[in-house]
Structure formats: C-alpha cells, structure tokens
DRENLUM-457770 format. One line per 3 residues: for each residue x negated, y, z of C-alpha. Coordinates in steps of 0.25 Angstrom, whole numbers, plus 5000, padded with zeros to 4 digits. Layout:
X:Y:Z; ...
This chain:
5059:5195:4989; 5048:5185:4993; 5051:5186:5007
5066:5184:5005; 5063:5172:4997; 5053:5167:5007
5063:5169:5019; 5074:5161:5011; 5065:5150:5008
5060:5148:5022; 5074:5148:5027; 5079:5137:5018
5066:5129:5016; 5067:5116:5024; 5053:5114:5027
5053:5127:5035; 5063:5122:5044; 5054:5112:5050
5043:5123:5052; 5053:5133:5058; 5057:5122:5069
5042:5121:5072; 5041:5136:5073; 5053:5137:5083
5048:5125:5091; 5035:5132:5093; 5042:5144:5099
5051:5135:5108; 5038:5128:5113; 5032:5142:5116
5045:5146:5123; 5044:5134:5132; 5029:5137:5134
5031:5151:5138; 5042:5148:5149; 5037:5144:5163
5049:5136:5165; 5056:5125:5158; 5066:5130:5148
5080:5125:5145; 5084:5125:5130; 5093:5137:5132
5081:5145:5137; 5072:5140:5126; 5083:5145:5116
5085:5158:5123; 5069:5160:5123; 5068:5157:5108
5079:5167:5105; 5072:5177:5112; 5059:5174:5106
5064:5174:5092; 5073:5186:5094; 5086:5178:5090
5099:5179:5096; 5103:5165:5091; 5095:5153:5087
5098:5139:5082; 5098:5132:5095; 5100:5118:5089
5086:5120:5082; 5080:5124:5095; 5086:5112:5102
5081:5103:5092; 5067:5109:5092; 5066:5108:5107
5070:5093:5107; 5059:5090:5096; 5049:5098:5105
5053:5089:5116; 5052:5076:5108; 5038:5081:5103
5034:5084:5117; 5031:5098:5114; 5040:5102:5126
5047:5094:5137; 5061:5094:5143; 5064:5092:5157
5076:5085:5164; 5083:5098:5165; 5082:5100:5149
5072:5111:5151; 5060:5112:5142; 5045:5114:5145
5031:5111:5141; 5023:5100:5146; 5010:5104:5153
5001:5099:5142; 5009:5106:5132; 5010:5119:5139
4995:5118:5141; 4993:5116:5126; 5001:5128:5122
4994:5136:5133; 4981:5133:5127; 4986:5137:5113
4990:5150:5118; 4977:5153:5125; 4969:5149:5113
4977:5158:5105; 4975:5170:5114; 4960:5167:5115
4959:5166:5100; 4965:5180:5099; 4956:5186:5109
4944:5179:5102; 4948:5185:5088; 4950:5199:5094
4936:5198:5101; 4930:5193:5088; 4936:5202:5077
4942:5214:5084; 4931:5219:5094; 4926:5231:5086
4938:5240:5089; 4941:5252:5097; 4956:5247:5101
4959:5240:5114; 4959:5225:5114; 4973:5224:5118
4978:5233:5106; 4969:5225:5097; 4976:5212:5101
4989:5218:5098; 4984:5224:5085; 4978:5210:5081
4992:5203:5084; 5000:5213:5076; 4991:5213:5064
4990:5198:5064; 5006:5197:5064; 5007:5207:5053
4996:5200:5045; 5004:5187:5045; 5017:5195:5042
5011:5200:5029; 4999:5190:5025; 5003:5177:5030
5003:5171:5016; 4989:5176:5014; 4985:5169:5027
4992:5156:5024; 4985:5156:5010; 4971:5158:5016
4975:5147:5026; 4978:5137:5016; 4972:5141:5003
4960:5150:5007; 4962:5160:4996; 4958:5172:5004
4972:5178:5003; 4970:5186:5015; 4957:5192:5010
4965:5196:4997; 4975:5203:5006; 4964:5211:5013
4969:5225:5010; 4983:5222:5013; 4980:5216:5026
4971:5227:5030; 4982:5237:5027; 4992:5229:5036
4982:5229:5047; 4979:5244:5046; 4994:5247:5047
4996:5238:5059; 4984:5244:5066; 4989:5258:5065
5002:5254:5070; 4997:5247:5083; 4996:5257:5095
4983:5257:5102; 4974:5253:5090; 4962:5263:5090
4962:5271:5077; 4947:5268:5076; 4951:5254:5073
4961:5257:5062; 4951:5254:5051; 4943:5242:5058
4954:5233:5063; 4960:5230:5049; 4946:5226:5045
4944:5217:5057; 4957:5210:5055; 4954:5206:5041
4940:5201:5046; 4948:5193:5056; 4957:5187:5045
4946:5183:5037; 4939:5176:5048; 4937:5161:5047
4937:5160:5063; 4945:5149:5069; 4951:5158:5079
4956:5167:5068; 4962:5155:5060; 4969:5150:5072
4974:5164:5076; 4980:5167:5062; 4986:5153:5062
4994:5156:5075; 4999:5169:5068; 5002:5162:5055
5010:5151:5061; 5017:5161:5070; 5021:5169:5058
5025:5156:5051; 5034:5152:5063; 5041:5166:5064
5044:5165:5049; 5050:5152:5050; 5059:5156:5062
5063:5169:5057; 5068:5163:5044; 5078:5154:5051
5085:5166:5057; 5081:5177:5048; 5088:5182:5035
5080:5186:5022; 5079:5200:5018; 5088:5198:5005
5100:5193:5013; 5098:5205:5023; 5099:5214:5011
5111:5207:5005; 5119:5209:5018; 5114:5223:5022
5125:5234:5020; 5135:5223:5016; 5150:5223:5020
5158:5211:5025; 5173:5208:5023; 5178:5199:5034
5188:5188:5031; 5199:5184:5040; 5192:5172:5045
5180:5180:5049; 5189:5190:5057; 5195:5178:5064
5181:5173:5068; 5177:5187:5073; 5190:5188:5082
5190:5173:5087; 5179:5170:5097; 5181:5155:5095
5179:5155:5080; 5167:5148:5075; 5161:5161:5068
5164:5171:5079; 5150:5172:5085; 5143:5171:5072
5152:5182:5067; 5150:5192:5078; 5135:5189:5078
5135:5195:5064; 5138:5209:5069; 5123:5212:5072
5118:5207:5059; 5130:5214:5051; 5127:5227:5058
5112:5226:5055; 5114:5223:5041; 5125:5234:5040
5136:5224:5036; 5150:5230:5037; 5163:5222:5040
5176:5224:5034; 5190:5217:5033; 5200:5219:5022
5215:5222:5025; 5219:5208:5020; 5210:5201:5029
5215:5209:5041; 5229:5205:5037; 5225:5190:5036
5218:5191:5049; 5230:5196:5056; 5239:5186:5049
5231:5175:5054; 5230:5180:5068; 5245:5181:5068
5247:5167:5063; 5238:5161:5073; 5244:5170:5084
5258:5164:5081; 5252:5150:5080; 5245:5150:5093
5256:5157:5101; 5266:5146:5095; 5257:5135:5099
5255:5141:5113; 5270:5142:5115; 5272:5128:5110
5261:5120:5116; 5255:5129:5127; 5241:5134:5130
5235:5120:5132; 5238:5115:5118; 5237:5128:5111
5223:5130:5117; 5218:5117:5111; 5220:5123:5097
5206:5124:5090; 5208:5136:5082; 5199:5149:5084
5211:5157:5088; 5215:5148:5100; 5201:5145:5105
5198:5160:5105; 5211:5163:5113; 5208:5152:5123
5193:5158:5124; 5200:5171:5128; 5208:5165:5139
5221:5166:5132; 5231:5157:5139; 5245:5163:5138
5254:5167:5126; 5251:5182:5130; 5236:5179:5129
5237:5173:5116; 5246:5185:5111; 5235:5195:5115
5224:5187:5109; 5231:5187:5096; 5235:5201:5096
5220:5204:5099; 5215:5195:5088; 5224:5201:5078
5216:5214:5077; 5204:5213:5067; 5191:5213:5074
5185:5227:5074; 5170:5223:5075; 5163:5210:5071
5158:5209:5085; 5156:5222:5093; 5151:5233:5083
5152:5229:5068; 5165:5235:5064; 5175:5227:5055
5182:5237:5045; 5195:5236:5039; 5194:5238:5024
5208:5243:5019; 5205:5257:5014; 5203:5255:4999
5214:5255:4990; 5207:5248:4978; 5202:5237:4988
5216:5234:4992; 5220:5234:4978; 5209:5224:4974
5213:5215:4985; 5228:5215:4982; 5225:5213:4967
5216:5201:4970; 5227:5195:4980; 5237:5196:4969
5228:5189:4958; 5233:5175:4956; 5220:5172:4949
5211:5176:4962; 5221:5168:4971; 5219:5156:4963
5204:5157:4961; 5202:5159:4976; 5211:5147:4979
5203:5138:4969; 5191:5142:4977; 5197:5138:4990
5203:5125:4984; 5190:5120:4978; 5184:5121:4992
5195:5116:5000; 5204:5108:4991; 5217:5116:4994
5223:5129:4991; 5222:5141:5001; 5233:5148:5008
5239:5159:4999; 5238:5170:5010; 5223:5166:5013
5220:5165:4998; 5226:5179:4995; 5218:5185:5007
5205:5179:5002; 5207:5184:4988; 5210:5198:4993
5197:5197:5002; 5189:5193:4990; 5194:5204:4982
5192:5214:4992; 5178:5210:4994; 5175:5210:4979
5181:5224:4978; 5172:5229:4990; 5160:5222:4984
5161:5231:4972; 5155:5243:4981; 5148:5236:4992
5142:5223:4998; 5154:5216:5004; 5156:5202:5007
5166:5193:5014; 5164:5185:5026; 5173:5174:5026
5175:5159:5030; 5185:5157:5019; 5181:5146:5009
5188:5153:4997; 5181:5166:5000; 5167:5160:5001
5168:5150:4990; 5174:5161:4981; 5162:5170:4984
5152:5159:4980; 5156:5161:4965; 5155:5177:4966
5143:5186:4964; 5136:5192:4976; 5135:5207:4978
5121:5211:4981; 5118:5197:4985; 5131:5197:4994
5141:5186:4991; 5156:5189:4992; 5159:5181:5004
5151:5174:5015; 5154:5164:5026; 5150:5167:5040
5140:5155:5041; 5133:5160:5028; 5132:5174:5033
5126:5169:5046; 5116:5160:5039; 5112:5170:5028
5110:5181:5039; 5103:5172:5048; 5114:5175:5059
5112:5162:5067; 5103:5170:5076; 5114:5177:5082
5117:5189:5073; 5103:5195:5071; 5099:5196:5056
5085:5198:5052; 5075:5197:5041; 5070:5183:5041
5056:5188:5035; 5055:5196:5048; 5048:5186:5056
5038:5196:5062; 5045:5198:5076; 5045:5183:5078
5031:5181:5073; 5026:5192:5083; 5034:5186:5094
5027:5173:5092; 5013:5179:5092; 5016:5188:5104
5022:5178:5113; 5011:5167:5109; 5022:5158:5103
5013:5154:5091; 5015:5140:5085; 5005:5130:5090
4994:5128:5080; 4999:5115:5075; 5013:5119:5073
5011:5122:5059; 5001:5118:5048; 4996:5126:5037
5005:5119:5027; 5017:5124:5035; 5012:5139:5033
5009:5136:5018; 5024:5132:5016; 5028:5147:5017
5015:5152:5010; 5019:5143:4998; 5033:5147:4998
5029:5162:4998; 5019:5159:4987; 5030:5152:4978
5039:5164:4981; 5029:5174:4977; 5026:5167:4964
5041:5169:4959; 5045:5181:4951; 5051:5192:4959
5064:5191:4951; 5064:5176:4954; 5063:5178:4969
5074:5187:4969; 5083:5178:4961; 5080:5166:4970
5083:5174:4983; 5096:5179:4977; 5100:5165:4973
5097:5159:4987; 5103:5171:4994; 5116:5170:4986
5117:5155:4990; 5114:5157:5004; 5125:5168:5005
5134:5158:4998; 5132:5148:5010; 5123:5138:5003
5116:5129:5013; 5101:5130:5017; 5098:5117:5010
5104:5121:4997; 5097:5135:4998; 5084:5128:5000
5086:5120:4987; 5090:5132:4979; 5079:5140:4984
5068:5130:4981; 5074:5128:4967; 5075:5143:4965
5060:5144:4969; 5056:5132:4960; 5063:5138:4948
5056:5151:4951; 5043:5144:4951; 5046:5136:4939
5049:5149:4932; 5036:5155:4936; 5029:5142:4931
5037:5142:4918; 5033:5157:4916; 5018:5154:4918
5019:5142:4909; 5025:5150:4898; 5015:5161:4900
5004:5151:4899; 5010:5145:4886; 5012:5159:4880
4997:5163:4884; 4990:5155:4873; 5000:5161:4862
4998:5174:4868; 4983:5173:4868; 4984:5168:4853
4993:5180:4849; 4984:5190:4857; 4972:5184:4849
4979:5185:4836; 4983:5199:4839; 4969:5202:4843
4963:5195:4830; 4973:5203:4822; 4970:5216:4829
4955:5213:4827; 4957:5211:4812; 4965:5223:4811
4954:5231:4819; 4943:5226:4811; 4950:5230:4798
4953:5244:4803; 4939:5245:4808; 4933:5241:4795
4942:5251:4787; 4938:5262:4796; 4924:5259:4796
4924:5259:4780; 4931:5273:4781; 4920:5277:4790
4909:5272:4781; 4915:5279:4769; 4915:5292:4777
4901:5290:4781; 4896:5288:4767; 4903:5300:4762
4897:5308:4774; 4883:5302:4771; 4883:5305:4756
4889:5318:4758; 4877:5322:4767; 4867:5316:4756
4874:5325:4746; 4873:5337:4755; 4858:5334:4757
4855:5333:4742; 4864:5344:4738; 4856:5353:4748
4843:5350:4742; 4848:5353:4728; 4854:5366:4733
4841:5370:4739; 4833:5367:4726; 4843:5375:4718
4842:5386:4728; 4827:5386:4728; 4828:5387:4713
4837:5399:4713; 4829:5407:4723; 4816:5404:4715
4823:5409:4702; 4828:5422:4709; 4815:5425:4715
4808:5423:4702; 4817:5432:4694; 4818:5443:4704
4803:5445:4709; 4792:5448:4699; 4781:5449:4710
4774:5435:4711; 4771:5436:4725; 4785:5440:4729
4790:5428:4720; 4781:5419:4728; 4785:5424:4741
4800:5423:4737; 4797:5409:4731; 4790:5405:4744
4802:5410:4752; 4812:5403:4743; 4804:5390:4745
4803:5391:4760; 4817:5394:4761; 4822:5383:4752
4812:5373:4759; 4818:5377:4772; 4832:5375:4768
4829:5362:4761; 4822:5357:4773; 4833:5360:4782
4843:5354:4772; 4834:5342:4771; 4832:5339:4785
4847:5341:4788; 4851:5332:4776; 4841:5322:4780
4844:5320:4794; 4859:5321:4792; 4859:5310:4781
4849:5302:4790; 4858:5303:4802; 4870:5299:4794
4862:5287:4789; 4856:5283:4802; 4869:5283:4810
4877:5277:4799; 4882:5264:4807; 4884:5272:4820
4892:5282:4813; 4901:5272:4806; 4903:5264:4819
4907:5276:4827; 4916:5282:4817; 4923:5269:4814
4926:5268:4829; 4931:5282:4830; 4940:5280:4818
4945:5266:4822; 4949:5271:4836; 4957:5282:4830
4964:5272:4821; 4967:5263:4832; 4973:5275:4841
4982:5279:4830; 4987:5265:4828; 4990:5264:4843
4998:5277:4842; 5006:5273:4830
C-alpha cells in the first residue's frame, strides 16, 4: 500500500511537476547531443517517444521545455527551426560523459580487481547490481546522504542477499566469485571515496528522474486491480464516437483496445442501447438526406455535426453515397477497434425484466430527471430519459454478480453515479476523459504500473542519459524520501482508507488540484491521529506505571503475608521434628537401662556359678554399652545435624512450600 500511496502522491503533488520537467529537459538535451545533425522539433519528439517507450506524449510540454532550453542557452535554434548544441555546450557534456566513464573504470579497478570473472562481464554485473540497489534501497541511500544514519549498513544482510541473487542471474560470472562479489560490493558502498559518491549520485538522480517521468504516464497498482477483469457497458454516445471518425473521442476510444485487452476488460451493449443507437442513426439519416435535397452538397457539408463531417471525410458527395454511408453506420460496431469484441447482452430474462420494471417506475424517471435538471436547468427528453433509467437499472442488475461499469458521456448517468456506492472500487459510470486519465492512456493506449520505472531507469544509464550533476540537489531527492517516511508512519489501515478515498474521487472525475488538496488533508489527518495516539499513550503511561506499582506493592504485601504464614508452618513442623528426635534419644537411653536391668536379673536368677554369672554379666554390659553407644552416636549426630542446619532447612522448605502454593494459585 505504501507504493500505491506514494505513486498517487507524486502524481498530484505540484512540487514534483517542476522536478519532472527538469528530468524531461535533461533527456531532451541528451537526445540533441546524441544526434550528429540538427534536429527539428518533430524528430526530437519522435526520439523522446522511442527513448521512453511511449506511443504518445504531451507534445505541448515538450515544446515548452524546448523553448525554455533555448531561452537559457542550453540549446540553440537555427533559422530553419532546427535545434542543436553550441560547441562549448557539446564539449561540456562530452567532458561529463568522459568523466563518468573514467570514474566507473577507476572504481572497477580499485574495488573489483580480485576476481576471476572477465572484466566486461564484471562491468555488466556492476551496472545491473547498482540498478537493483537503487530499486530496493534508494531510501537508505538518501537517508545516509542527508542524515548520515548508517541506513545502508543496517540493511547489510538484505543488500548482500540481493547482490547474491543478481550475481547468480548474470551469465558469465565465474562461480568462484559468487561469494566474494557481494562482499566487495558492500565494501564499495561503504567507501567515502569521492568517485564512489559521484557514481552513486549519477545513479540516484537517474532513478529519481525515471520515477518522476513514469508517474506522469503510469497508473498505480490499485487502479489496475480495480479495472482488471471488469466489464463495460457502452452507452449510445460511446457507440457513436466509435463509429464516427470525426467525433472528438474516436481516436481516444479506439486506443483503449490494447489496454482493455491487457486488463481483461470485456465490452457489452444492452438491447435498449442498440435500439436507441439505431433510432438516432435513422433520425440523422432523414435529416441529412432532407438537407441534401433542399440545400445541396455545398450547404449541407458546412454542417458541423460529427455525422456530416465523417461522411465528407469518407468522400460522400451524392445522395447515394450518403444512403450507403448511413446504412453502414446503422450497424453496431463489432469491435472497439480491430480485435476487442462488443457483445450484445439480451439473453437474460431477469435482466430484461429488471430494465422494463425500472423504465415503468415514475419514481426512477423523476429521480434521474432531477439529477439532469439540477446540472442543466432543464428537463431531459422523455425517450432519452427512459433509456438512461433502463441503462442504469441494467448495470445495477449486472453488478450484483460481476464488476460492471457504464462508459458514458451523459450528464444524468454520470452525476447519478457520483451518489452511488462502488463495487470493488469501481463506480457505476465513468466518462471517457476520466477513464483515460485514471488509466494514464494519454500515452497512446499503453497502460502500465507507474511504480515500474526500472526499464526507463536502465535505459537512462545504458544510453548515458544521466542528468547533469547540478540538475537536482539533495533537497529535491529528500522530498520523495520525506514523503515515503511520512507514509510509512501511517497505520496500514489508514493508508488503505486514504488510497481508497483518493481513488474514488479520481474515478468520480475530480481535478488534480482538488485531489492534491484532499490527499494532503488525508495524510495530515493520518499524521495527527498518530500524534494523538502517541500523546494519549504518553498521558496514560504515568497512570499505567502507578497502577503497575500499586499492583506490585499489593502483590508484594500478599507475597510477604503468604511467605510468613508458610514459614511459620515450616518452623512448627521443624520443632515437632526436633523434639521428636530428642524424645527418641532419651527414650532409647531409658530403654537400654531397663533392658540392662532385666538381663542382669535373669542371669542372676538362672545361674548359680559365680564365674558364669560374671561372664554373663560382662557380656550383658558389653552388649548394652555397644547398643547404647550406637544409639547415643545416632541420637547425638541426628539432633546436632537438625540443630546445626536449622536456618537452612527452614529457608529451603519455605521456598518449596511457597512455590507449590503459587503454582496451585496460577492453576486455579
């Protein structure tokens, strides 16, 4: 969407019109320079068409530019109205061209000598890669040129990827250089060498010129998408223009054929339009033959209508000639020009019913008449009004299933359309002039994406038609850069709305001046919205921080309470465990004493022999002491360990229990 908005902005922005003329003037000077002979204006125009690959150009602008170049002594004019360069001017341009060639040779020798590829192939590769660098990274270059923010360095990986792709696409590049060439090119870009700076300036200003010129004759991508695969209903007046060679829109209409075919636009005629067309032809036939009979050829041929002038151009002189002429004229045109067929649409019963119903509606008749009357101050003829109501009804019926629009010069139809919604961006009706303007068909029927400036950019470089060094200044290039940055800051949804609004107004036939004002207002509104959103965010930030801190404090307090509770529980468990083991130790000692006493009593009562008693007694004592010592050591070290690791135990156990409690809280 950024490219579409940028294309529209450049097309209507008044500042770019002056820069565009400078770009065209430079090409005109180079055309004259490249000719060995003096050139008449028609030859200059023909050469400009060939160079820019346009079938038609605005010859008035070229004429004005040539005159200004003469006034400024950029070029000279002879007594035979032929244009040429003075010897000093030719020498100056020749010196610039030589400097450019020498500069390129020096750069190749300085930065690209450590390669296996042949020098001529490297030269081609270098030109190709530089062209594509400016196609994708011109904003970064301009940013570094004006702001020195290292935008190119930040795009290092993307640039190297582009260079790698282009390197593999160019025939003759040695495979051993696939890896080294991207690195060498980036090293070249980062150089502060004056030759490098001048070389990049040539390419940058050439790309700038190509963009400006392409925008005057190209069409933005959104408009192309709007018209692709659409279908066009031809009104009666359009059929007349096609059939009559002398009509003002005849050449413009037949030039639409190439574009319509490219975009896949189909043409159709309703049966009611065919009837009205034939009725008008018959009416004009009777009128012309009657005038011919009454006033003769001389007076009749003075009539300024398209019918008579077309007939005279076809060498009609007698009544029989005019009869044959009108008989031929009565047939609907089969093609727009030569190949694009015009179909008759009369095979749908529901379509015919919708048309007839509308034509019988007094409300619709009155509504359309009011539209016509508000524009002209008078009522429209009933028959013509009825046809227009039917045409609109037919188009609206067809638009339920497909992208149909009416091509008409009727005020009633076009003004009615302005208050009706579009279908996929396509209005109900368009004028011929509006269609030619939005599809950029003033170049003779070719329609192409205005953003596709690369062919012209490449042609400028390859033919040595680069603008002279002082043609543009850095601030001129910054205008496009700043525009792109402003557009980039807008939210994507806002860009889409702006493009749709401007495109809608263009298709409604708004003038370029009004479109410029509307576009600048829309972009300003978008920027203000972004600014307001940022301010709102800034205002909300302190409150948000306070709330976050409050929640944090609240959370910290809750956390502390929870930790204290769990720690108390752990200490309680610890004490129970400690005193339990003390009790076990004391109980063990008591148990040993009791056991000792019982063993001794049993031995004394059951053994009379003193020696035996002594031995038994000794065994009893040793056994008791061994058991007591074992229990003593166990109890001592157990109790000692618990007492010694008290803090560590409480801390670790508290953390374990606290984590379990927090996890259970998150799950709940």
